[in-house]
N, C-alpha and C positions, 0 to 999 in steps of 0.2 A: 824561543818564545812559542808557546803552544797556541794553536788556534782553536777557537770554540767550534764544536761540531755544528754544522749548519742544519737547521730543522726545516720542515716544510714551509714554503712561502705562504704567508697569510692570504695572499691573493688567489692561491690555487685551491679550488674546492676539494674536499676530501673525496676519495674514490668511493663510489657506492656499489661497485661490482667487485666480487671476490671470487677467485678461482680455487675450488676445492679439489685436491688430488683424490683419486679413487684407488684404494688399496685392495679391495675385494675383487677377485677374478670374476665372480658371478655378475657383479655390477658392471665390470668392464665388458663382459660378453654381451650384456644387455645393451650397453651404449654402442658397442660395435655393430650390433644388429640394427639398432635405430639409425646409425650412420649410413649403413648400406641401404636401408629402406628409404632414407631420405633421397638418395640418388635415383631411386626407382619411383618416387612419388610424383615427380614432375613439377615440383615447386621451383620455378625458374629463379626466383629471387634468392632462395637458399642455396641452390646449386651454383649460382653466380658467385655467392660469397665464399663457398667452399673452393671453387676453382681459383678465385683470387687469393686464397690462402695456400696455394701450391698443391692442391689436390688435382694432379694431372689425370688425364683420361687413362693412362697406363696404370697409375696407382689405384684408381677406382675399379678397373677391370680385375686387378690382382685381389683386391678386397672382396669383390663379388665372387671370385672363383675359388676362394678358400674353402677347404673341407672343414667339417666340424672339429676334427683333430687338429688341423692347422690353426683354427680359430682359438681353440683352448690353449695351444702353445703361444699364440700371439698375445693373449691377454694374461698369461702367467706372470708377466713382469710389467713394469711401466711401459705403456704403449702410446702415450700421448693423449689418452682420453681422460677428461676431467669434467667437473660440473661448475658452471658459472652461476653465481648467486647474485641477483640484483636486489640490493637492500631496499631501494625505493619501491620496487614492485612488490616485494614481500611486505613492506610497511603499508602500502596502499591496500593490498589484499586483506591484511589484518584489520584495517579500519573498516572495510566493507563487511567483513565477517562480524565484527563487534556491533556495527550498526544494524545488520540484519538480525543478530541475536537480540539486541535491545528492542527492536521493533516487534519481534515475535513475543518477547516477554510482556511488552506493553499491550500488545494485541490480546494475549491471553488474560492479562489483568482486567482489561475492559470487559471481556466475556464473563469472568468470575464476578466482577463488580456490578453486573446487571445492566450494562449499557444496551440500548436497543440495537437489533441487527442493522437497522437503517443508519444509525450513527456510526457503528463500527465499519460498515461498508463504505461510508463516505470518508472516514478518517484514514482507513488503512488500504483502501483500494481493492477490497475483496468482495466477492458476491455475497449478498445477504443470505442466500441459501446455504453457502458454505459456513457462514457464521452460525446459523441455526443448527447445522449438523454438529459443529464443534461444541456449541453450548449444550446440546443434549448429551454429548459425550463426556465433557469435563465439568460442566456445571448444571446438572439436571435440576437443581433446586430453583434456578432462576429461569428455567425454560418453560414456565407455566403460561406465559403470554398474558394478554389483557392489559388494561391501562395501569400505568405505574401509580403507586400510592402517593398522594399529595401530602407533604409534611405539614405539621401544624403551623399556624400563623407566626408564632414567635420564632420558630426555627426557620421559616421561609425568610424572614427579615435578616437573620444571621447569614443565611446562604447567599442572599442577594448582595449583602455588604462584602462578604468574602470574595465573591465572584468579581465584583467591581475592582477590588484591590488586586486580585490575581491578574486580571486582564490588563491592568496598567503596567504590569511588570513582565508579563509573558505573552508573546505574540503567537506562539504555537497553540492551536486549539486543543490538540491532543494533550500536551503537557499541562495546559491550563485546567482541563477537565480532570486530569490525574491529580493535580495539586488540590483541586476543590474536593475531590473524593477523599484525599488524605486527611482533610480537615473534618469531613463528615462521613467516616467510614461505615456508620450504621445505616446510611441511606444508599440506595442503588443510584448508579449514574443516571438511569432513566428518570428517577424521582428528582434528582438534582436538576436535570434538564427541564423538567416540567415547571421548575421555579425560575430558572434563569432565562428560559425562552418561552414566556407565555404568549408572545406576540403571534406565534403560529396558531395557537388555539383561538385567540381572539379574532384573528383574521378569518379562520374557518367559521367561527360563530357569526361574524359579520356577514360573510358571504351567504351563510344559511339564512340569516335574518333577511337579507336583501332578496334572496330567492323567494322566501315566504311572502314578503311584501308584494313582490311582482305578481306572484301567483294569485294572491288575494285581490289585487287590483284587477287582474284579468278576469277573475271570477265575478267581481262586482260589475265590471263593464258588460260581461256577457249576460249576467242576470238582468241588468237594467235594459239591455237591448231586447231580451225576451219579454220583459214586462211591457215595454213600449209596443212591441208587436202584438202582444195579447190585448192591450188596451185599444189599439187600433182595430183589432178584429171585433171586439165588443161594440165599439162605436158603430162599425159598419153593420153589424147585426141589428142594433137598435134602430138605426136609420131605415133599414129595410123593413123592419116590423112596423114602424110608424107609417111608412109609405103604403104598406099593405092595408092597414086599418083605415087610412084616409080613402083608399080606393074602395 
């Protein structure tokens, strides 16, 4: 009665590290050099691991004392040097690379789409001066500066409705602005922002109006004060003239 071959236990996680043999003598020589330099680097944690792996002081001294000819003979065949590949670390690094590449592509998209340097600086964590330099380099047609063009009334209503729909589904401001511009590609992102964020302009206008009102009130108060002072002086002069006539 033949027994079924036993497979890996479902409770045991698959190994994520793989050891790759090295067949090229040049690569083996490089790894041998790195091994010897590791003992000279003074990294106590790594040295302790190597000593625990049976790298005795005598063996280390022999590796250090090899001539170049001996080292080439040493690496001419399998000598115990290999490369360990950590799949989890490789996967994590690939995720970081893809995220960095996607962020860079989106950053350049915002530059080409006419977003203001202030907005790009806030969303991507870069200096506004760097944004302006990149804009002049890759998108000189949008580097003219000035206030963004305000879309017509009918288009503004469509933009506001689309923005409300997008923000209900998208929490990332960067992605939300990207999606909004995808729907209105003929408008710059700065023009779109002038529609979806009018509160900042209204707030500035309100502050300006308040300052004007305060200045006007101060001017009126000072003018009234000066008029009262002048009226008092005229009364005093009239009284003095009357007294002189009576005398």
